[in-house]
TIVO-2410 file (N, C-alpha, C; in nm, 3 decimals):
# residues 109
REC num residu      c1      c2      c3 atome chaine
REC   1      X  -1.219  -3.383  -1.591     N      A
REC   1      X  -1.218  -3.239  -1.580    CA      A
REC   1      X  -1.087  -3.197  -1.509     C      A
REC   2      X  -1.023  -3.100  -1.568     N      A
REC   2      X  -0.891  -3.053  -1.512    CA      A
REC   2      X  -0.911  -2.962  -1.396     C      A
REC   3      X  -1.012  -2.879  -1.400     N      A
REC   3      X  -1.034  -2.779  -1.292    CA      A
REC   3      X  -1.185  -2.755  -1.276     C      A
REC   4      X  -1.216  -2.700  -1.159     N      A
REC   4      X  -1.353  -2.665  -1.126    CA      A
REC   4      X  -1.362  -2.513  -1.113     C      A
REC   5      X  -1.456  -2.449  -1.175     N      A
REC   5      X  -1.477  -2.305  -1.158    CA      A
REC   5      X  -1.605  -2.291  -1.078     C      A
REC   6      X  -1.588  -2.208  -0.970     N      A
REC   6      X  -1.708  -2.186  -0.885    CA      A
REC   6      X  -1.739  -2.035  -0.887     C      A
REC   7      X  -1.854  -2.000  -0.919     N      A
REC   7      X  -1.900  -1.859  -0.922    CA      A
REC   7      X  -1.969  -1.826  -0.789     C      A
REC   8      X  -1.929  -1.722  -0.723     N      A
REC   8      X  -1.992  -1.678  -0.601    CA      A
REC   8      X  -1.937  -1.755  -0.481     C      A
REC   9      X  -1.834  -1.828  -0.491     N      A
REC   9      X  -1.770  -1.895  -0.377    CA      A
REC   9      X  -1.628  -1.855  -0.369     C      A
REC  10      X  -1.571  -1.852  -0.245     N      A
REC  10      X  -1.438  -1.834  -0.224    CA      A
REC  10      X  -1.380  -1.942  -0.142     C      A
REC  11      X  -1.255  -1.959  -0.145     N      A
REC  11      X  -1.190  -2.064  -0.061    CA      A
REC  11      X  -1.221  -2.045   0.088     C      A
REC  12      X  -1.211  -1.920   0.130     N      A
REC  12      X  -1.243  -1.889   0.267    CA      A
REC  12      X  -1.386  -1.922   0.312     C      A
REC  13      X  -1.484  -1.889   0.217     N      A
REC  13      X  -1.623  -1.917   0.242    CA      A
REC  13      X  -1.642  -2.071   0.251     C      A
REC  14      X  -1.583  -2.140   0.160     N      A
REC  14      X  -1.598  -2.286   0.154    CA      A
REC  14      X  -1.539  -2.349   0.276     C      A
REC  15      X  -1.429  -2.291   0.325     N      A
REC  15      X  -1.361  -2.344   0.447    CA      A
REC  15      X  -1.456  -2.324   0.564     C      A
REC  16      X  -1.514  -2.202   0.576     N      A
REC  16      X  -1.611  -2.173   0.687    CA      A
REC  16      X  -1.726  -2.270   0.685     C      A
REC  17      X  -1.782  -2.303   0.574     N      A
REC  17      X  -1.891  -2.392   0.556    CA      A
REC  17      X  -1.858  -2.528   0.610     C      A
REC  18      X  -1.734  -2.574   0.568     N      A
REC  18      X  -1.689  -2.710   0.606    CA      A
REC  18      X  -1.674  -2.720   0.756     C      A
REC  19      X  -1.614  -2.612   0.820     N      A
REC  19      X  -1.595  -2.607   0.965    CA      A
REC  19      X  -1.729  -2.626   1.039     C      A
REC  20      X  -1.829  -2.539   1.004     N      A
REC  20      X  -1.957  -2.532   1.066    CA      A
REC  20      X  -2.022  -2.674   1.043     C      A
REC  21      X  -2.017  -2.732   0.921     N      A
REC  21      X  -2.081  -2.853   0.892    CA      A
REC  21      X  -2.019  -2.966   0.991     C      A
REC  22      X  -1.884  -2.960   1.000     N      A
REC  22      X  -1.826  -3.073   1.082    CA      A
REC  22      X  -1.865  -3.049   1.228     C      A
REC  23      X  -1.867  -2.924   1.280     N      A
REC  23      X  -1.910  -2.898   1.420    CA      A
REC  23      X  -2.058  -2.940   1.445     C      A
REC  24      X  -2.139  -2.916   1.347     N      A
REC  24      X  -2.280  -2.958   1.357    CA      A
REC  24      X  -2.296  -3.103   1.352     C      A
REC  25      X  -2.217  -3.174   1.273     N      A
REC  25      X  -2.232  -3.317   1.264    CA      A
REC  25      X  -2.197  -3.378   1.402     C      A
REC  26      X  -2.092  -3.327   1.457     N      A
REC  26      X  -2.041  -3.377   1.590    CA      A
REC  26      X  -2.138  -3.331   1.706     C      A
REC  27      X  -2.198  -3.215   1.694     N      A
REC  27      X  -2.277  -3.162   1.806    CA      A
REC  27      X  -2.418  -3.223   1.811     C      A
REC  28      X  -2.470  -3.269   1.697     N      A
REC  28      X  -2.603  -3.325   1.691    CA      A
REC  28      X  -2.704  -3.213   1.670     C      A
REC  29      X  -2.832  -3.253   1.641     N      A
REC  29      X  -2.930  -3.158   1.598    CA      A
REC  29      X  -2.975  -3.056   1.698     C      A
REC  30      X  -2.962  -3.085   1.828     N      A
REC  30      X  -3.008  -2.997   1.932    CA      A
REC  30      X  -2.905  -2.893   1.970     C      A
REC  31      X  -2.779  -2.910   1.930     N      A
REC  31      X  -2.675  -2.813   1.966    CA      A
REC  31      X  -2.606  -2.759   1.837     C      A
REC  32      X  -2.669  -2.770   1.725     N      A
REC  32      X  -2.601  -2.724   1.600    CA      A
REC  32      X  -2.602  -2.576   1.596     C      A
REC  33      X  -2.510  -2.521   1.512     N      A
REC  33      X  -2.485  -2.383   1.498    CA      A
REC  33      X  -2.540  -2.335   1.358     C      A
REC  34      X  -2.599  -2.217   1.342     N      A
REC  34      X  -2.635  -2.174   1.206    CA      A
REC  34      X  -2.510  -2.133   1.130     C      A
REC  35      X  -2.518  -2.141   1.005     N      A
REC  35      X  -2.406  -2.090   0.923    CA      A
REC  35      X  -2.442  -1.941   0.886     C      A
REC  36      X  -2.364  -1.851   0.946     N      A
REC  36      X  -2.385  -1.712   0.933    CA      A
REC  36      X  -2.250  -1.647   0.898     C      A
REC  37      X  -2.210  -1.659   0.776     N      A
REC  37      X  -2.076  -1.599   0.740    CA      A
REC  37      X  -2.074  -1.449   0.738     C      A
REC  38      X  -1.959  -1.393   0.767     N      A
REC  38      X  -1.939  -1.254   0.756    CA      A
REC  38      X  -1.914  -1.220   0.607     C      A
REC  39      X  -1.986  -1.131   0.544     N      A
REC  39      X  -1.965  -1.093   0.407    CA      A
REC  39      X  -1.827  -1.039   0.383     C      A
REC  40      X  -1.760  -1.070   0.274     N      A
REC  40      X  -1.626  -1.031   0.241    CA      A
REC  40      X  -1.620  -0.999   0.086     C      A
REC  41      X  -1.552  -0.898   0.057     N      A
REC  41      X  -1.530  -0.869  -0.086    CA      A
REC  41      X  -1.400  -0.788  -0.105     C      A
REC  42      X  -1.352  -0.795  -0.226     N      A
REC  42      X  -1.224  -0.724  -0.256    CA      A
REC  42      X  -1.228  -0.697  -0.401     C      A
REC  43      X  -1.143  -0.593  -0.432     N      A
REC  43      X  -1.121  -0.555  -0.568    CA      A
REC  43      X  -0.985  -0.491  -0.582     C      A
REC  44      X  -0.918  -0.514  -0.694     N      A
REC  44      X  -0.790  -0.444  -0.732    CA      A
REC  44      X  -0.826  -0.342  -0.841     C      A
REC  45      X  -0.802  -0.214  -0.809     N      A
REC  45      X  -0.825  -0.109  -0.912    CA      A
REC  45      X  -0.701  -0.037  -0.943     C      A
REC  46      X  -0.630  -0.084  -1.043     N      A
REC  46      X  -0.502  -0.034  -1.082    CA      A
REC  46      X  -0.405  -0.058  -0.962     C      A
REC  47      X  -0.355   0.054  -0.901     N      A
REC  47      X  -0.268   0.038  -0.786    CA      A
REC  47      X  -0.331   0.042  -0.653     C      A
REC  48      X  -0.465   0.026  -0.652     N      A
REC  48      X  -0.546   0.038  -0.529    CA      A
REC  48      X  -0.605  -0.105  -0.492     C      A
REC  49      X  -0.589  -0.145  -0.376     N      A
REC  49      X  -0.642  -0.274  -0.330    CA      A
REC  49      X  -0.750  -0.240  -0.221     C      A
REC  50      X  -0.872  -0.279  -0.246     N      A
REC  50      X  -0.981  -0.248  -0.158    CA      A
REC  50      X  -1.036  -0.374  -0.107     C      A
REC  51      X  -1.053  -0.390   0.030     N      A
REC  51      X  -1.117  -0.509   0.091    CA      A
REC  51      X  -1.218  -0.458   0.189     C      A
REC  52      X  -1.331  -0.537   0.194     N      A
REC  52      X  -1.440  -0.509   0.287    CA      A
REC  52      X  -1.475  -0.640   0.362     C      A
REC  53      X  -1.489  -0.627   0.494     N      A
REC  53      X  -1.534  -0.735   0.579    CA      A
REC  53      X  -1.660  -0.686   0.652     C      A
REC  54      X  -1.760  -0.761   0.650     N      A
REC  54      X  -1.876  -0.729   0.722    CA      A
REC  54      X  -1.980  -0.636   0.642     C      A
REC  55      X  -2.046  -0.548   0.715     N      A
REC  55      X  -2.148  -0.466   0.658    CA      A
REC  55      X  -2.104  -0.325   0.664     C      A
REC  56      X  -2.132  -0.242   0.573     N      A
REC  56      X  -2.097  -0.104   0.563    CA      A
REC  56      X  -2.227  -0.018   0.543     C      A
REC  57      X  -2.318  -0.014   0.639     N      A
REC  57      X  -2.433   0.066   0.621    CA      A
REC  57      X  -2.423   0.215   0.607     C      A
REC  58      X  -2.497   0.277   0.526     N      A
REC  58      X  -2.469   0.426   0.507    CA      A
REC  58      X  -2.494   0.503   0.640     C      A
REC  59      X  -2.575   0.451   0.731     N      A
REC  59      X  -2.595   0.526   0.853    CA      A
REC  59      X  -2.492   0.498   0.962     C      A
REC  60      X  -2.397   0.412   0.937     N      A
REC  60      X  -2.297   0.382   1.036    CA      A
REC  60      X  -2.199   0.499   1.059     C      A
REC  61      X  -2.144   0.497   1.180     N      A
REC  61      X  -2.043   0.589   1.217    CA      A
REC  61      X  -1.906   0.532   1.169     C      A
REC  62      X  -1.837   0.610   1.089     N      A
REC  62      X  -1.714   0.549   1.025    CA      A
REC  62      X  -1.591   0.615   1.105     C      A
REC  63      X  -1.502   0.530   1.141     N      A
REC  63      X  -1.381   0.572   1.214    CA      A
REC  63      X  -1.255   0.515   1.146     C      A
REC  64      X  -1.164   0.601   1.110     N      A
REC  64      X  -1.038   0.562   1.053    CA      A
REC  64      X  -0.945   0.522   1.170     C      A
REC  65      X  -0.902   0.397   1.175     N      A
REC  65      X  -0.830   0.346   1.283    CA      A
REC  65      X  -0.684   0.313   1.257     C      A
REC  66      X  -0.647   0.317   1.131     N      A
REC  66      X  -0.510   0.291   1.088    CA      A
REC  66      X  -0.478   0.365   0.961     C      A
REC  67      X  -0.353   0.410   0.943     N      A
REC  67      X  -0.314   0.480   0.835    CA      A
REC  67      X  -0.379   0.623   0.825     C      A
REC  68      X  -0.387   0.680   0.713     N      A
REC  68      X  -0.452   0.813   0.697    CA      A
REC  68      X  -0.509   0.822   0.555     C      A
REC  69      X  -0.604   0.905   0.543     N      A
REC  69      X  -0.669   0.925   0.413    CA      A
REC  69      X  -0.579   0.989   0.307     C      A
REC  70      X  -0.502   1.092   0.337     N      A
REC  70      X  -0.420   1.158   0.233    CA      A
REC  70      X  -0.319   1.054   0.165     C      A
REC  71      X  -0.271   0.964   0.246     N      A
REC  71      X  -0.176   0.863   0.189    CA      A
REC  71      X  -0.243   0.759   0.105     C      A
REC  72      X  -0.371   0.751   0.103     N      A
REC  72      X  -0.452   0.645   0.039    CA      A
REC  72      X  -0.417   0.506   0.086     C      A
REC  73      X  -0.382   0.501   0.214     N      A
REC  73      X  -0.354   0.369   0.279    CA      A
REC  73      X  -0.411   0.375   0.424     C      A
REC  74      X  -0.529   0.310   0.442     N      A
REC  74      X  -0.600   0.324   0.571    CA      A
REC  74      X  -0.695   0.206   0.588     C      A
REC  75      X  -0.739   0.198   0.723     N      A
REC  75      X  -0.846   0.103   0.761    CA      A
REC  75      X  -0.951   0.183   0.833     C      A
REC  76      X  -1.074   0.162   0.788     N      A
REC  76      X  -1.187   0.226   0.857    CA      A
REC  76      X  -1.281   0.123   0.911     C      A
REC  77      X  -1.334   0.151   1.031     N      A
REC  77      X  -1.434   0.065   1.090    CA      A
REC  77      X  -1.558   0.133   1.083     C      A
REC  78      X  -1.669   0.049   1.056     N      A
REC  78      X  -1.810   0.094   1.052    CA      A
REC  78      X  -1.874   0.044   1.187     C      A
REC  79      X  -1.932   0.147   1.262     N      A
REC  79      X  -1.998   0.120   1.392    CA      A
REC  79      X  -2.149   0.139   1.377     C      A
REC  80      X  -2.226   0.047   1.422     N      A
REC  80      X  -2.376   0.060   1.421    CA      A
REC  80      X  -2.425  -0.014   1.543     C      A
REC  81      X  -2.524   0.039   1.604     N      A
REC  81      X  -2.580  -0.032   1.722    CA      A
REC  81      X  -2.483  -0.051   1.834     C      A
REC  82      X  -2.382   0.029   1.851     N      A
REC  82      X  -2.287   0.007   1.954    CA      A
REC  82      X  -2.178  -0.096   1.935     C      A
REC  83      X  -2.165  -0.146   1.810     N      A
REC  83      X  -2.065  -0.246   1.783    CA      A
REC  83      X  -2.004  -0.224   1.648     C      A
REC  84      X  -1.894  -0.299   1.625     N      A
REC  84      X  -1.830  -0.284   1.497    CA      A
REC  84      X  -1.901  -0.387   1.399     C      A
REC  85      X  -1.949  -0.335   1.290     N      A
REC  85      X  -2.031  -0.419   1.196    CA      A
REC  85      X  -1.950  -0.433   1.063     C      A
REC  86      X  -1.853  -0.355   1.034     N      A
REC  86      X  -1.776  -0.367   0.912    CA      A
REC  86      X  -1.645  -0.301   0.913     C      A
REC  87      X  -1.553  -0.337   0.824     N      A
REC  87      X  -1.421  -0.286   0.814    CA      A
REC  87      X  -1.383  -0.267   0.663     C      A
REC  88      X  -1.325  -0.158   0.632     N      A
REC  88      X  -1.283  -0.125   0.500    CA      A
REC  88      X  -1.127  -0.116   0.503     C      A
REC  89      X  -1.061  -0.182   0.413     N      A
REC  89      X  -0.916  -0.164   0.407    CA      A
REC  89      X  -0.889  -0.109   0.268     C      A
REC  90      X  -0.817   0.006   0.258     N      A
REC  90      X  -0.785   0.076   0.132    CA      A
REC  90      X  -0.633   0.069   0.130     C      A
REC  91      X  -0.579  -0.026   0.054     N      A
REC  91      X  -0.434  -0.047   0.054    CA      A
REC  91      X  -0.380  -0.077   0.191     C      A
REC  92      X  -0.461  -0.144   0.273     N      A
REC  92      X  -0.422  -0.165   0.410    CA      A
REC  92      X  -0.454  -0.307   0.455     C      A
REC  93      X  -0.424  -0.410   0.373     N      A
REC  93      X  -0.459  -0.544   0.408    CA      A
REC  93      X  -0.408  -0.595   0.545     C      A
REC  94      X  -0.283  -0.574   0.572     N      A
REC  94      X  -0.227  -0.613   0.702    CA      A
REC  94      X  -0.295  -0.556   0.819     C      A
REC  95      X  -0.321  -0.429   0.812     N      A
REC  95      X  -0.390  -0.360   0.924    CA      A
REC  95      X  -0.534  -0.410   0.936     C      A
REC  96      X  -0.597  -0.437   0.820     N      A
REC  96      X  -0.736  -0.473   0.820    CA      A
REC  96      X  -0.755  -0.608   0.889     C      A
REC  97      X  -0.664  -0.705   0.866     N      A
REC  97      X  -0.685  -0.836   0.923    CA      A
REC  97      X  -0.693  -0.841   1.077     C      A
REC  98      X  -0.638  -0.749   1.147     N      A
REC  98      X  -0.653  -0.750   1.291    CA      A
REC  98      X  -0.790  -0.708   1.340     C      A
REC  99      X  -0.873  -0.656   1.256     N      A
REC  99      X  -1.009  -0.612   1.289    CA      A
REC  99      X  -1.123  -0.711   1.249     C      A
REC 100      X  -1.086  -0.813   1.162     N      A
REC 100      X  -1.187  -0.906   1.118    CA      A
REC 100      X  -1.264  -0.976   1.237     C      A
REC 101      X  -1.183  -1.013   1.339     N      A
REC 101      X  -1.244  -1.087   1.454    CA      A
REC 101      X  -1.346  -1.007   1.535     C      A
REC 102      X  -1.329  -0.871   1.534     N      A
REC 102      X  -1.418  -0.787   1.605    CA      A
REC 102      X  -1.559  -0.790   1.545     C      A
REC 103      X  -1.561  -0.808   1.414     N      A
REC 103      X  -1.692  -0.809   1.335    CA      A
REC 103      X  -1.759  -0.941   1.376     C      A
REC 104      X  -1.688  -1.052   1.371     N      A
REC 104      X  -1.739  -1.189   1.395    CA      A
REC 104      X  -1.791  -1.200   1.542     C      A
REC 105      X  -1.723  -1.138   1.632     N      A
REC 105      X  -1.754  -1.146   1.772    CA      A
REC 105      X  -1.848  -1.041   1.824     C      A
REC 106      X  -1.889  -0.945   1.731     N      A
REC 106      X  -1.978  -0.837   1.758    CA      A
REC 106      X  -1.936  -0.753   1.873     C      A
REC 107      X  -1.801  -0.721   1.876     N      A
REC 107      X  -1.743  -0.644   1.978    CA      A
REC 107      X  -1.758  -0.493   1.963     C      A
REC 108      X  -1.722  -0.423   2.061     N      A
REC 108      X  -1.718  -0.274   2.047    CA      A
REC 108      X  -1.572  -0.236   2.062     C      A
REC 109      X  -1.534  -0.128   2.003     N      A
REC 109      X  -1.399  -0.080   2.012    CA      A
REC 109      X  -1.394   0.065   2.043     C      A
***
């Protein structure tokens, strides 16, 4: 077989799985960690690049933290329960990357 096609998997997701599996193997059964990945998705729509990290519930408070809406280049954070639960990048990949960790760490901004 020259190549493998995986549906529903990404290189980032597979890397996360491997890291958690290795940590759990070394930690033993009493100190193992659950595999709880942060959802991630992206799409390219003509000249628009959209990326989402985490969850974007409809009841969340949405805050534009980088760029601006009229320029069609921005990053928005989704807040729920007093913490950042999601981030949306609209033509703003570089700015979006700095907020990924806030979702994983359940921080407030």
